C-alpha positions as a Markdown table, in Angstrom:
| # | Residue | x | y | z |
|---|---|---|---|---|
| 1 | Met | 0.0 | 0.0 | 0.0 |
| 2 | Phe | 1.2 | 3.5 | -0.8 |
| 3 | Val | 0.1 | 6.1 | 1.7 |
| 4 | Cys | 0.5 | 9.9 | 1.9 |
| 5 | Arg | 3.9 | 10.7 | 3.3 |
| 6 | Leu | 2.5 | 13.6 | 5.4 |
| 7 | Cys | -0.6 | 12.1 | 7.0 |
| 8 | Ala | -0.6 | 8.3 | 6.2 |
| 9 | Leu | -3.9 | 8.3 | 4.4 |
| 10 | Pro | -4.1 | 5.2 | 2.1 |
| 11 | Leu | -3.8 | 6.4 | -1.5 |
| 12 | Phe | -2.8 | 3.5 | -3.9 |
| 13 | Gln | -2.5 | -0.3 | -3.8 |
| 14 | Ser | 0.5 | -2.0 | -5.2 |
| 15 | Ser | -1.8 | -4.0 | -7.5 |
| 16 | Ala | -2.8 | -0.7 | -9.3 |
| 17 | Lys | 0.8 | 0.3 | -10.1 |
| 18 | Phe | 2.1 | 0.0 | -13.6 |
| 19 | Asp | 5.1 | 1.0 | -15.7 |
| 20 | Ser | 4.0 | 4.1 | -17.6 |
| 21 | Gly | 7.5 | 4.6 | -19.2 |
| 22 | Thr | 7.6 | 8.1 | -17.8 |
| 23 | Gly | 9.9 | 7.5 | -14.8 |
| 24 | Trp | 7.2 | 8.6 | -12.4 |
| 25 | Pro | 5.3 | 6.2 | -10.1 |
| 26 | Ser | 2.0 | 5.6 | -11.9 |
| 27 | Phe | -1.2 | 3.9 | -10.9 |
| 28 | Phe | -4.5 | 3.3 | -12.8 |
| 29 | Ala | -6.8 | 3.7 | -9.8 |
| 30 | Pro | -6.7 | 5.1 | -6.3 |
| 31 | Tyr | -7.3 | 3.0 | -3.2 |
| 32 | Asp | -10.5 | 5.1 | -2.5 |
| 33 | Pro | -11.5 | 8.0 | -4.9 |
| 34 | Ala | -12.6 | 10.0 | -1.8 |
| 35 | His | -8.9 | 10.0 | -0.6 |
| 36 | Ile | -7.8 | 12.0 | -3.7 |
| 37 | Arg | -8.9 | 15.6 | -4.4 |
| 38 | Gln | -8.7 | 16.9 | -8.0 |
| 39 | Ile | -8.0 | 20.5 | -8.9 |
| 40 | Arg | -7.8 | 22.1 | -12.4 |
| 41 | Asp | -4.2 | 23.2 | -13.0 |
| 42 | Ser | -3.6 | 25.7 | -15.8 |
| 43 | Arg | -0.1 | 26.7 | -15.0 |
| 44 | His | 2.9 | 26.4 | -17.3 |
| 45 | Gly | 0.8 | 27.0 | -20.5 |
| 46 | Met | -1.2 | 23.7 | -20.2 |
| 47 | Val | -4.4 | 22.4 | -18.6 |
| 48 | Arg | -3.9 | 19.4 | -16.3 |
| 49 | Thr | -5.7 | 17.9 | -13.3 |
| 50 | Glu | -3.6 | 18.2 | -10.1 |
| 51 | Ile | -4.2 | 15.6 | -7.4 |
| 52 | Arg | -3.9 | 16.3 | -3.7 |
| 53 | Cys | -4.4 | 14.3 | -0.5 |
| 54 | Ala | -8.0 | 14.8 | 0.6 |
| 55 | Arg | -7.0 | 14.7 | 4.3 |
| 56 | Cys | -3.9 | 17.0 | 4.5 |
| 57 | Asp | -4.0 | 18.7 | 1.1 |
| 58 | Gly | -0.5 | 17.6 | 0.2 |
| 59 | His | 0.4 | 17.8 | -3.5 |
| 60 | Leu | 0.6 | 14.3 | -5.0 |
| 61 | Gly | 1.0 | 14.8 | -8.7 |
| 62 | His | -1.4 | 14.8 | -11.7 |
| 63 | Val | -3.9 | 12.5 | -13.3 |
| 64 | Phe | -4.2 | 12.0 | -17.1 |
| 65 | Asp | -6.6 | 10.1 | -19.4 |
| 66 | Asp | -3.9 | 8.0 | -21.1 |
| 67 | Gly | -3.6 | 5.1 | -18.7 |
| 68 | Pro | -4.2 | 1.3 | -19.1 |
| 69 | Pro | -7.5 | -0.6 | -18.7 |
| 70 | Pro | -9.6 | -1.0 | -16.8 |
| 71 | Thr | -9.8 | 2.8 | -15.9 |
| 72 | Gly | -7.9 | 4.5 | -18.7 |
| 73 | Arg | -6.4 | 6.8 | -16.1 |
| 74 | Arg | -2.8 | 7.5 | -15.2 |
| 75 | Tyr | -2.3 | 8.8 | -11.7 |
| 76 | Cys | 1.3 | 10.2 | -12.1 |
| 77 | Leu | 2.8 | 10.7 | -8.6 |
| 78 | Asn | 5.6 | 12.6 | -7.2 |
| 79 | Ala | 7.6 | 9.8 | -5.5 |
| 80 | Leu | 8.4 | 12.1 | -2.5 |
| 81 | Ser | 4.7 | 12.4 | -1.7 |
| 82 | Leu | 4.3 | 8.6 | -1.1 |
| 83 | Arg | 5.4 | 6.2 | 1.5 |
| 84 | Phe | 5.2 | 2.4 | 1.0 |
| 85 | Val | 3.8 | 0.3 | 3.9 |
| 86 | Glu | 3.5 | -3.4 | 4.1 |
| 87 | Ala | 0.0 | -4.9 | 4.0 |
| 88 | Gly | -1.6 | -5.5 | 7.4 |
């Protein structure tokens, strides 16, 4: 399980992780959609969707619509925003 480094809210399961070829940790689905807040990000001359931790508002990364099945989503995470914890 990958949790928020700041507040330990569960964010992504290892089973949803995939190699996007981008060099960034990528997942096709969050652990619980209610744990991720989405914000329109129009900085740097582009429009993206920023993702933040719903509990502590920490920046996590961005989500894109070019991921694999079954969701077609690519949650592209800043590795420093996550902490891995063993199941249980």
